[in-house]
PLY file of the C-alpha trace (Angstrom):
ply
format ascii 1.0
element vertex 162
property float x
property float y
property float z
element edge 161
property int vertex1
property int vertex2
end_header
0.00 0.00 0.00
1.31 3.42 -0.86
0.99 6.28 1.60
2.54 9.68 2.01
2.01 10.54 -1.66
0.38 13.89 -0.88
3.79 15.29 0.01
4.46 15.18 -3.75
2.22 18.22 -4.19
2.61 20.01 -0.86
6.18 19.21 0.13
5.17 18.03 3.59
3.59 14.81 4.75
0.56 14.98 7.04
-0.45 11.36 6.76
-0.20 8.69 9.40
-0.52 4.95 8.95
-1.03 2.05 11.26
-0.45 -1.51 10.19
-2.87 -4.25 11.14
-0.32 -7.00 10.62
3.47 -7.32 10.47
4.64 -5.05 7.67
7.75 -3.77 6.00
7.97 -0.05 5.30
10.13 1.20 2.47
10.88 4.91 2.18
11.56 6.26 -1.29
12.84 9.78 -1.82
10.96 12.00 -4.24
13.99 12.18 -6.54
14.37 8.36 -6.64
10.65 7.88 -7.26
10.61 10.44 -10.06
13.70 8.92 -11.69
12.18 5.43 -11.54
8.85 6.61 -12.99
10.64 8.45 -15.81
12.53 5.31 -16.80
9.77 2.73 -16.43
6.50 3.20 -18.27
5.05 0.16 -16.45
5.96 1.61 -13.03
4.44 4.96 -14.06
1.21 3.25 -15.12
1.05 1.24 -11.88
1.67 4.37 -9.82
-1.01 6.35 -11.69
-3.44 3.43 -11.40
-2.80 3.20 -7.65
-3.27 6.95 -7.15
-6.44 6.94 -9.29
-7.91 4.09 -7.22
-7.06 5.97 -4.01
-8.67 9.14 -5.36
-11.79 7.24 -6.43
-11.94 5.66 -2.97
-11.65 9.08 -1.34
-14.50 10.43 -3.51
-16.61 7.40 -2.60
-15.89 7.93 1.10
-16.87 11.60 0.85
-20.12 10.59 -0.84
-20.84 7.94 1.79
-20.14 10.29 4.69
-22.17 13.08 3.09
-25.28 11.21 2.03
-25.56 7.75 3.58
-27.25 7.05 6.89
-25.07 5.63 9.64
-26.36 2.09 9.10
-25.60 2.31 5.38
-22.13 3.68 6.16
-21.47 0.77 8.52
-22.69 -1.85 6.04
-20.66 -0.36 3.17
-17.60 -0.26 5.42
-18.05 -3.89 6.46
-18.47 -4.93 2.81
-15.32 -2.99 1.83
-13.35 -4.56 4.69
-14.62 -8.00 3.69
-13.50 -7.38 0.12
-10.10 -5.97 1.11
-9.14 -8.25 3.99
-11.84 -10.89 4.39
-11.47 -14.63 4.23
-14.30 -16.79 2.87
-15.52 -19.50 5.21
-18.56 -21.77 5.21
-20.24 -19.46 7.74
-19.56 -16.25 5.80
-16.69 -13.85 5.27
-14.41 -13.53 8.26
-12.76 -10.16 8.78
-9.45 -10.33 10.61
-7.44 -8.84 12.18
-9.69 -7.78 15.01
-11.34 -4.40 14.60
-12.66 -2.64 17.65
-15.94 -0.77 17.79
-13.85 2.40 18.12
-12.08 1.53 14.84
-15.39 1.03 13.05
-16.85 4.17 14.63
-13.97 6.24 13.27
-14.42 4.70 9.83
-18.09 5.66 9.66
-17.82 8.98 11.54
-20.09 7.94 14.40
-19.79 7.58 18.17
-18.72 4.17 19.47
-22.04 3.76 21.32
-23.98 4.33 18.09
-21.74 1.89 16.24
-22.29 -0.70 18.98
-26.06 -0.32 18.64
-25.89 -0.66 14.86
-23.68 -3.76 15.11
-26.13 -5.34 17.55
-29.00 -4.61 15.15
-27.12 -6.31 12.32
-26.33 -9.26 14.58
-29.99 -9.57 15.59
-30.88 -9.69 11.89
-28.24 -12.42 11.46
-26.35 -10.31 8.94
-23.15 -10.36 11.01
-21.76 -12.23 13.96
-19.02 -11.16 16.32
-17.85 -11.61 19.85
-15.87 -9.36 22.16
-12.22 -9.65 21.19
-13.00 -11.87 18.21
-13.30 -11.54 14.47
-16.34 -10.25 12.58
-18.21 -12.72 10.39
-20.41 -11.15 7.76
-23.20 -12.41 5.52
-22.18 -10.57 2.34
-25.31 -11.39 0.37
-27.54 -10.43 3.30
-25.80 -7.07 3.76
-25.99 -6.33 0.03
-29.69 -7.23 -0.01
-30.28 -5.04 3.04
-28.70 -2.07 1.26
-30.71 -2.69 -1.90
-34.01 -3.05 -0.04
-33.50 -0.01 2.19
-32.47 2.56 -0.40
-34.56 5.65 0.30
-36.98 3.65 2.49
-35.57 4.27 5.95
-35.83 7.58 7.71
-32.33 8.73 8.63
-30.91 6.51 11.35
-34.28 5.03 12.26
-33.84 1.80 14.25
-34.15 -1.44 12.30
-37.04 -3.79 12.86
-37.09 -7.54 12.37
0 1
1 2
2 3
3 4
4 5
5 6
6 7
7 8
8 9
9 10
10 11
11 12
12 13
13 14
14 15
15 16
16 17
17 18
18 19
19 20
20 21
21 22
22 23
23 24
24 25
25 26
26 27
27 28
28 29
29 30
30 31
31 32
32 33
33 34
34 35
35 36
36 37
37 38
38 39
39 40
40 41
41 42
42 43
43 44
44 45
45 46
46 47
47 48
48 49
49 50
50 51
51 52
52 53
53 54
54 55
55 56
56 57
57 58
58 59
59 60
60 61
61 62
62 63
63 64
64 65
65 66
66 67
67 68
68 69
69 70
70 71
71 72
72 73
73 74
74 75
75 76
76 77
77 78
78 79
79 80
80 81
81 82
82 83
83 84
84 85
85 86
86 87
87 88
88 89
89 90
90 91
91 92
92 93
93 94
94 95
95 96
96 97
97 98
98 99
99 100
100 101
101 102
102 103
103 104
104 105
105 106
106 107
107 108
108 109
109 110
110 111
111 112
112 113
113 114
114 115
115 116
116 117
117 118
118 119
119 120
120 121
121 122
122 123
123 124
124 125
125 126
126 127
127 128
128 129
129 130
130 131
131 132
132 133
133 134
134 135
135 136
136 137
137 138
138 139
139 140
140 141
141 142
142 143
143 144
144 145
145 146
146 147
147 148
148 149
149 150
150 151
151 152
152 153
153 154
154 155
155 156
156 157
157 158
158 159
159 160
160 161
């Protein structure tokens, strides 16, 4: 994963990153990166593709935070996490490493207590399963169907019913 690329346009880095598993970090100076991109068309295309995907993801996140209800934000976040780091099992898609409710709350711009309530509602609907200190198991199809069936039907942040 690339990070710190915004210093290319501003000269200073304001980004922070936290790894969720053992990782190796490689620092590349601007001059070395530029030289490599100038000499390798394939590297340039990969770099531009990566930056374009990041930009598209940022636009999507802005849209989600601006227009989606908290439940929709949580479901979309869980689906994205399942896609990015999930492991298929017979019971559903298992998301590891462990994410705390605080982590999820930050991702959806909500308080932890609200996130906890939303997670419990999804668990009661059997769309996810989790335990304290454990992984999250999601029913991908169920979450996707929930999103499709609740588009424009739920008053903002109205509690779910069975």
